[in-house]
N, C-alpha and C positions, 0 to 999 in steps of 0.2 A: 043540117047541111050548111046553114048560114055560119054557125060557129066553127065548122070544119074549114070553110073557105077562109075565114079570119085567121085561123090558125096557120093554114098554108101560107098566106101572105105574110104573116109574122115571121115564120121560119125562113121564107125567101129573103125578106129584108135583112134578118140576122145574118144569113150567109153572105149576102153582099157586103154588109158591114164588115164582117171578118175578113173578106177578101180585099177590100179597099180602104179599110179604116183601122180601128183600134187593134184588131187581131193580126194585122199584117206586120208581125214582128221581124225586125231587122237586127243584125248583129251589132250595128253601130249604136253603142250606149253612151256616147260621148256626153249627151245632155243629161244623163242620170246624175252625174257628178259635176260639181261646179268647177270651171276653169277660170282662172284669174289672168287677165292680160296686164302684165306689168310694164308694158311699153319697151320691151326688149327688141334690139335690132333684128333678131332672127324671126320675131313674131310668135315664138313659142309661148304657149300658155301653161301655167302651172296649177296643179290641183290644190285645193284648200285643205285637204287632209291626207294622211297616209294610207296606204293600203291596210284594210282591216279596221280603220278608225271611221267614226261617224261625225266627228267634229275636229277642228284644228288642233285643240289641245290633247286629244286622245293619242296615246303612243301607237296604237295599231299593232299590226303583226310583224314578225321578225322572219326574214328569209335568207338562206344561204344564196350566194350569187349563182343565178341560172336555175334555181329551184323555184317550184311553184306552190309549195305547200309548207306550213310550218311543221315542226317535229319537236321531239323531246330532248334530243341530243344533237348538238352542233359540233361535229368533229369530222376529220378525214375519213374515219371509218364509216360514217353514215352519209358521206356526200355522194350525190348521184354520179358525178362525171370524173371519177377516179378509181383507182384500185387500192384504196386505203392509205395512200400517202401523198404528199404534196408534190411529188415528182413523178406521178403516174397518171397524169390527166388523160382522159379518154375523149374529151370534146373541149373545143376552144383551146388550142395549144399551138404555139408558134415555133417551138424548138423541141427537139428530141430529148433535150436535157430534162424537160418537164413532163414528157409522155408522148402520146401519139399525135403527130403533127396533122393539123387540118387547116391551119392559118386563119381560122375564124377569130375575129377580134371584137365583134359587136353581136350581142344576144340576138338569136333568132325569135321571131314572134312566139313561138310555142315554148321558149324558155324564158320569155319576159313576163314576170308575174303581173306587172300592171296591165299588160295587154290581155293576159289570160284572164285575170279576175275581173276587169272593168270592161273589156271589149272595145269595139269601135276603134277610134284613132289613138286611144291611151296607150302609153308605153313608158318605159323607164328612160330617163334622161341620159344623154351621152356625157362624157367628162367635158366636152367642149361646151354643152349646154350649162353645165355646173359652172364652168369658168365664166361664162357669160353672165350667169346669176351672180356670181362673186364680184365680178368686175364693174358691173353696171348698176348695181343696187346698193343701198345703204343697209347695214347690218346692226341691229341693236339687241343686246341681250336683255330680255324682259322676263317678267312673270305674269302670265296670262291665264286668269282664272285658276290660279294656284299651281301653274305648271311652268317650269323653267324652259327657255328655249330662245330662238333667234326670230326677231321680227325683220322680215326682208322686204324692203320698200323699193319699188321700181321707179324708173325715171317719170312715169305718169302719176305717181303718188298712190297707186294701188299696192297692196302688201299681202304677203302670206306669212304664216307662222309655222316654224319648224321646231317641234318639241324636242328637247333633249332626252331622248328615249333610251340612250345607253345601247347595249348590244348583247347578243346571246353567245355564250361560249360554253361548250359542254352541256351540262344540264342546268346551268345557272344564267342569271342575267346580272350585268354589271353597269355601273356608271349612270343609272337612271337619274335624271334630274340634274345632272352635271355635264354630261357630254352627249352629243348627237352624232350618229353615224349613218350615212345614207348612201346605198349603193347607186352606182351609174351602170349603164349598159356595156361599159368599155372593159375589156380585158386589160390586165397589168401590161405595161409595155416590156419590161425586161424579165419578167417572171410570170410564166402562164399558170402558176399556182395561186397568183394574186389577181385581184380585180380593183379597178379604180372606184374611188367614192369620195364623198365629202365628209369631213369631220369638223366638229366645232366645239368650243366650250365658251365660258364667259368672256375670256380674254383674247380669243383667237378663233380663226377659221382656216382651213386649207384642205389639201389633198390628203387622202389616206388610202394607200394600197394595202389591202388586208387579205389574208388568207380566204379563199373563196368559200370555205365552210362555215365562217362566222355568220351569225344571224344579224343582219342589219335591217334598218327601216327602209321603206321605199316610198318616194313621193313621185307620182306620175306627172307626165307632161302630155300635151297634145299640140298638134299643129293646126287644128280647127278652132 
């Protein structure tokens, strides 16, 4: 009987612990991944690595814009939000020239792979946030642990590394080690078959509106 009472007490404490302690799981997983404060005017913090990577130097996964899973073939015929061509968009479209108009220009959370994969307040950056990163930071092409990419240093001296991971097109992968392509959450302004992103190589960096079906890297941000 004594041991039975002890067992009951143990089970009670375990239940209470799960209700108010470690077992009280929440969706906000922001703290699982490291966020770097670069001292930017907006206060937005940038992740240390890409979606699918476990270190800054790893390329990570490649995603078509607004898709949340990798795949073998990156083309219009496999893209989620069209009817097989670049002028038949079924979601995120601002002109009937490009498909069915819904006037959505920023990814919804359920179509934002950073939010879907990491949860919490993590999300894909907007093109304005990429612009802030480009305008307020110093950029240096380096080789870090054998991987080429851009070291981006903020006004406060903190930095992130963006590997030159190349991109996915069709069933192949191109420009690894020489170019980086990173999606934003922002639709192309004049062509709904395109989405805005950042591209860079050793001598330059700038905007790159690409067909939404291309597989690009994703570097999450958070407001927390």
